[in-house]
C-alpha positions in Angstrom: 51.5 49.9 2.0 48.3 51.0 3.6 48.6 53.7 6.2 47.4 53.2 9.7 44.5 55.5 9.1 43.4 53.5 6.0 43.4 50.3 8.0 41.3 51.7 10.7 38.9 53.0 8.2 38.5 49.6 6.6 38.0 48.0 10.2 35.2 50.7 11.0 33.3 50.0 7.7 33.7 46.1 8.3 32.1 46.6 11.9 29.3 48.8 10.6 28.3 46.2 8.0 26.1 43.5 9.2 27.9 40.2 9.1 27.1 37.9 6.3 26.6 34.8 8.5 24.0 36.7 10.6 22.2 38.2 7.6 22.0 34.9 5.8 21.3 32.4 8.5 17.5 32.8 8.4 17.4 32.7 4.8 19.4 29.4 4.8 17.0 28.0 7.3 14.1 28.9 5.3 15.7 27.5 2.1 16.5 24.2 3.8 12.9 23.9 5.0 11.5 24.7 1.7 13.8 21.9 0.3 12.8 19.5 2.8 9.0 20.1 2.3 9.5 19.7 -1.5 11.6 16.5 -1.3 8.9 15.0 1.3 6.2 16.0 -1.1 8.0 14.6 -4.1 8.7 11.4 -2.3 5.1 10.7 -1.1 3.7 11.7 -4.3 6.1 9.8 -6.6 8.4 7.4 -4.6 6.9 6.1 -1.3 3.7 6.3 0.5 2.5 5.4 3.8 -0.4 3.1 4.4 -2.2 1.4 7.2 -4.1 -2.0 7.4 -7.5 -1.4 8.6 -9.1 -5.1 8.1 -8.2 -8.7 8.8 -8.2 -9.8 5.1 -4.5 -10.2 4.9 -3.9 -12.0 8.2 -1.8 -13.4 9.4 0.8 -11.8 7.0 -0.5 -8.3 7.8 -2.6 -7.3 10.9 -4.9 -4.7 11.7 -2.8 -1.7 12.8 0.2 -2.6 10.8 1.7 0.6 8.9 3.4 0.2 5.7 5.9 1.9 3.4 4.8 1.3 -0.2 7.1 1.5 -3.1 5.2 3.5 -5.9 8.1 3.3 -8.3 8.7 -0.4 -8.8 5.5 -1.0 -10.9 5.9 2.2 -13.1 5.0 2.0 -16.8 8.6 1.6 -18.0 8.8 2.1 -21.8 11.7 4.6 -22.4 12.5 5.1 -18.7 12.9 1.4 -18.0 16.6 1.7 -18.4 17.0 4.5 -15.8 14.2 3.6 -13.3 14.2 0.3 -11.2 11.0 -0.9 -12.9 9.8 -4.4 -12.4 7.2 -6.6 -13.8 4.0 -7.5 -11.6 4.6 -11.1 -10.6 2.4 -13.9 -9.2 2.0 -14.1 -5.3 3.3 -10.6 -4.7 1.3 -8.3 -2.3 0.0 -5.1 -3.9 -1.7 -1.9 -2.9 -4.4 -0.8 -5.4 -7.4 1.6 -5.8 -10.5 -0.5 -5.1 -12.2 -0.7 -8.7 -15.7 0.1 -7.3 -14.4 3.1 -5.2 -11.2 4.4 -6.3 -10.8 6.7 -3.2 -10.4 3.6 -1.1 -7.0 1.7 -1.0 -7.0 -2.2 -0.7 -4.1 -4.5 0.0 -4.3 -8.0 -1.5 -1.9 -10.6 -3.1 -1.7 -11.3 -6.8 -3.0 -14.8 -7.7 -3.7 -14.6 -11.4 -2.0 -12.4 -14.2 -3.4 -11.7 -17.6 -4.1 -14.9 -19.1 -3.9 -17.1 -16.2 -6.8 -19.8 -15.4 -8.0 -19.6 -11.8 -10.4 -21.9 -9.8 -11.1 -22.8 -6.3 -11.9 -26.3 -5.2 -12.8 -27.0 -1.6 -11.0 -23.9 -0.5 -7.8 -24.9 -2.5 -6.6 -22.6 -5.3 -5.5 -24.0 -8.8 -3.7 -21.8 -11.2 -3.3 -23.0 -14.8 -4.2 -26.4 -13.6 -1.8 -26.7 -10.7 -2.9 -26.7 -7.1 -1.0 -23.9 -5.2 1.0 -24.4 -2.1 0.7 -21.2 -0.2 2.0 -21.3 3.4 0.8 -17.8 4.0 -2.8 -18.7 3.7 -5.3 -19.1 6.7 -8.7 -20.4 7.0 -10.5 -19.2 10.0 -14.0 -20.2 9.1 -14.6 -23.9 9.2 -17.9 -23.6 7.3 -18.1 -24.4 3.5 -19.5 -21.6 1.1 -20.1 -22.9 -2.4 -19.4 -19.5 -4.1 -16.3 -18.6 -1.9 -14.8 -21.9 -1.6 -15.4 -23.5 -4.9 -15.3 -20.4 -7.3 -16.3 -19.8 -10.0 -19.5 -21.9 -9.1 -22.4 -19.6 -9.4 -24.2 -18.7 -6.2 -26.7 -16.0 -6.7 -26.4 -13.0 -4.4 -22.8 -14.0 -3.3 -21.1 -11.1 -5.2 -21.8 -7.5 -6.4 -24.5 -7.5 -8.9 -22.4 -6.4 -11.9 -19.7 -8.9 -11.4 -22.1 -11.7 -10.9 -23.3 -10.9 -14.5 -19.8 -10.2 -15.9 -17.7 -13.0 -14.5 -19.6 -15.7 -16.5 -18.1 -14.0 -19.8 -14.7 -14.9 -18.4 -15.4 -18.4 -17.3 -14.1 -21.3 -19.7 -14.0 -25.1 -18.7 -14.8 -24.1 -15.0 -11.9 -21.7 -14.7 -11.8 -18.0 -14.6 -9.6 -16.6 -17.2 -7.8 -13.3 -16.4 -8.3 -10.8 -19.4 -5.6 -8.7 -20.7 -4.6 -5.5 -18.5 -6.5 -7.1 -15.5 -5.4 -9.1 -12.3 -7.0 -11.5 -10.0 -6.3 -10.8 -6.4 -7.1 -12.6 -3.0 -6.5 -12.0 0.6 -4.3 -14.4 2.8 -7.2 -14.7 5.1 -9.2 -16.6 2.5 -12.4 -17.0 4.5 -12.7 -13.2 5.4 -11.5 -11.4 2.4 -13.6 -9.2 0.1 -11.5 -9.9 -3.1 -11.7 -10.7 -6.9 -14.0 -13.5 -6.3 -16.8 -11.1 -5.1 -16.1 -7.8 -7.1 -14.0 -8.7 -10.0 -10.6 -8.0 -11.5 -8.1 -5.1 -10.8 -7.3 -3.0 -13.7 -3.6 -2.5 -14.3 -3.9 1.4 -13.9 -5.5 0.9 -10.3 -2.2 -0.6 -9.1 -0.4 2.0 -6.8 2.7 -0.1 -5.7 4.0 -2.8 -3.5 4.6 -2.8 0.4 8.2 -2.7 1.2 8.5 -2.3 4.8 6.3 -2.6 7.9 7.5 0.3 10.0 5.2 0.4 12.8 2.3 -2.0 14.1 -0.3 -1.0 16.8 -2.9 -3.5 18.3 -6.2 -2.3 16.8 -9.5 -3.5 15.5 -11.4 -2.7 12.4 -13.8 -0.3 14.4 -10.7 1.9 15.2 -10.4 2.7 11.5 -14.1 3.4 10.8 -14.9 6.9 9.6 -16.2 9.1 12.4 -16.4 12.6 13.7 -13.3 14.8 14.5 -14.0 14.1 18.2 -13.6 10.4 17.7 -10.5 10.9 15.7 -8.9 13.0 18.6 -10.0 10.3 21.0 -8.2 7.8 18.8 -5.1 9.8 18.6 -5.2 10.1 22.5 -5.6 6.5 22.8 -2.6 5.7 20.8 -0.3 8.3 22.7 -1.5 6.7 26.0 -1.1 3.1 25.1 1.9 3.5 22.7 4.4 1.6 24.8 2.0 -1.3 25.7 0.1 -1.8 22.3 2.9 -1.3 19.9 3.9 -4.6 18.4 7.6 -4.1 18.8 8.5 -7.5 17.3 6.8 -6.6 13.9 8.6 -3.4 13.5 10.9 -3.0 10.5 9.9 -6.4 8.9 10.3 -6.7 5.1 7.1 -7.7 3.6 6.9 -10.6 1.1 
């Protein structure tokens, strides 16, 4: 049995010692913050990434000012990890995000039209793949005029594309069709008359493909001028414009749409 004096001594010692809860709370907050930051960095580096649409090339599927969450895992290399990770093969007609081959610091969003080995041609604005005319409800034509290179590709039209591609694409033409080489992909925008795509600058290498858009999480009425590079002052003005006009210019009906 402990004496009354011993009990009082233990109580006094406990009172003098700083409570564990008080001593560990700041450390727990700091640890939680560090873990959150690490998970966020891991997620944006390896799993998902946010992108915004700066041009009209994918209208009306994706509009200028749409903000997307992009799956960076689905198109992983596979191999020994395929049994563990949810890797999928790149498929025709899927939308992808990729590094622009002529400037890998810039990201493009287009739709897969041709896989390696596919034969592609355009005739009077209609796309034929492996001899079959495609029925693509998502395609729009906003220019009623006819452009021989753009609308009947791969008909040669000097000066229509980038010089290197204008020389190289002829090496891939067989019987009036472009044959997509191994490890490359042929992409086009849904807004066919206003899209800078594989017709103009060539194929997308497999290693340039970043992922596939999953979710449209926010959409804000914008123009392409709103996304041009500018000074820090212009950036501040744009941020202010968004804050002031957030309720009126947010396209509420487009939010949280699954992208296909």
